[in-house]
N, C-alpha and C positions, 0 to 999 in steps of 0.2 A: 060553503061548498069548496072542496078541493078538486080541481080538474085541470089537467095539464095538456096543452097542445104543443107538441114538439115538432119543429120544422127544420129540416136540413136541406142542403143543396149547394151547388157551386156559386161562385161570384156572378152577380148580375142576372141570375135566373128569375128574379122577382120575389124571392121569399120574404124580403124585408117589407115590401109593399103589401104583400098578401098577409103577413103576420099582423101588421098594424091594422089593416082593414078587418081581419077576423076578430082581433081583440076588441076593436071598437064596436063591432056588430053584437058581440056577445057580452060586452061589459067586463072583459078580462083585462088584467094587467099585461103589459108587453115589455119584453126585454130583448133588445137586439144584442145578442151575445158577442157578435163580431166587434161591437164598439168596445167591449172589454179589452180585446186584443189590440184594437186600434189605439186605445188610450195607453196601454202598456207600450206599444210600439212608438207612440209619440214621445213618451218619456225617455225611451232608449235613445231617440234621436237627440235628446237634450243631454245625453251622457249618463243617464241613470241605469244601473244594472237591471236587466229585465226581471229577474226574480224579485228583487226589492220593489220594483215598480208594481208588480202584480200583487204582492202581499200588502202594499200600502194603498192600493187603489180605493178611491171613494166614489160613491154614486155620482157626485157632482162632476167628476172627471169625465163623465160620459156626455155632458151637455155641450161640449165644444164643437161648433160647426166645422172647425178646421180639421177634425178627425176624418173628413171625407176625402182628403187629398190622395193623389196617387202615391206620393212618397210614404205617407203614413200607412196606406194599404199594403205596400211592399214590406214595411217594417213590421206590421201586424202579422203578415204571413210568415215572416222569419221567426218572430218570437213564439208563434203558435206551435212550432215544432218542438219547443223546449218542454220536457216533461214537468220540470219544477214550476214553470209558469202555468201550465195547464192545471196542475194539482192545486196551486194557490187560488185559482179562479173557480174550481169545480164546486166547492161547498157554497159559495155565494150563489151560483146558478141554481143549485139544488134547493136551497132555502127559498129562493124566489119562486121556483116552479111549484112548490107545495104550499105556498101561502094561500090563505083563505080568500075565496072569491074568484078563483080561476086565473090561469096564467098562460100566456103564449110566449114561447122562446124560439128564436131562430138562430141558426149557426151552422157549424160543420159537423158536430158530433153530439147533438142534443138527443137524437133518437138512440144512438148506439152506445153512448157513454153517460151523459148527464142524466137523462130521463128515459131509460129503456122501458120503464113501466108506464109511460105516459098514456093517458086515455086515448089520445089521437096522435098518430105519428105520420108525418108527411115528408116526402122527398120531392122538392121542387127543382126542376132542372130545365135546360134548354140547350140547343146546340151551341158550340163555342162561337160560331159565326154570328148567331143571333145575339148572344150575350155581349160580344165585342161591339156590335153595332149599337146596342142599347147604351153601353158604357161610353162609347164615343160620342153619341148624341148628348149625353148628360154632361160630359166633361169638356168637349171641344170648344164650346163658346168661351170658356175661361182660359184655354190654352190653344192659341192659333197654330202652334208648331206641331201639335199632335196629329198623327195620322191614324186611319182605321187599322192599318197593318200593325202599327205600334201597339195599339190597344189589344188586338187579337193575340199578338205574341205575349203580351203581359197576361192575358186571360189564360192562355195555354200554359205559361210558366207557373201561374198560381195553381192551376188544376194539377199540374205535375207534382208540385210540392204537397198540396193538400191531400191528394189521393195516394201518395207513396210514402208519407211520413211514417216512421215506426210507431209512434204513439197516436192512437185514435185517428186513423186515416179517414178521409171523407169517403163514405160509401152509403148506399141505400140500406137501411136496416131491414132485416128479414121481417116481412109482414107490413112494412110501411106502404102507405098509399102513394104511388108515384104520380106526380102532376107535371107533365111536360108542357111548358108554356111557349114552346117555339112558335106555334101557330095560333096562340091565344092572345087576345087583348087582356088588359088588366082586369076588366069586369068579369070576363069568363074565368080567369084563373082564380079570382077571389070567390066566385060562386062555386067552383069545384071544391075548393078548400072548405068553404062554409057548409056545403052539403054534407061533407064527411064529419065535421064537428057536430052538426045538428043530429045526424044519425047516432053518434056516440052519446050525445046528451039524452036523446029520446030513449036509448036503450038502458039508461041507468035506472 
């Protein structure tokens, strides 16, 4: 069976957690496409040209826990605006999406660019303040100098870049199901997404 669940949304909205849970529930493969850009960003911090880094990326490069740091997140956001980097990673994502057995992909342009014909298209969002608080609670134990306002400004800056870049800006795709997680716990958000996937599977 070929079945694609495409999930977009801004940073810290919960799409990664939702994607993993949905993939596990339905037995689909999962790809956090943001890690592709984080892996490229990490290599640029080592001095590698971003386009070369994207073209030579290997699946094993996505397994590094260090890709979750704030510095790499910023580097990922910067390289993600480069059209040649995006082009180098697009085919990898499309092959994954249409692989046998079903796939869940989450990122910034999965519904709009990578998989516009996906069987399920979701846009997971939350207010900037809620997303900043979530990210702060996740990262502050490791960085005692971090403040909530610092994280909020970072979230707003990333939103500005992602939503206003010339190539594939972050936007809810026409017809996508919008899930606002601002007032949801994770179980409620996962259920909302899973219900939409179940509906689409039952309609096949």
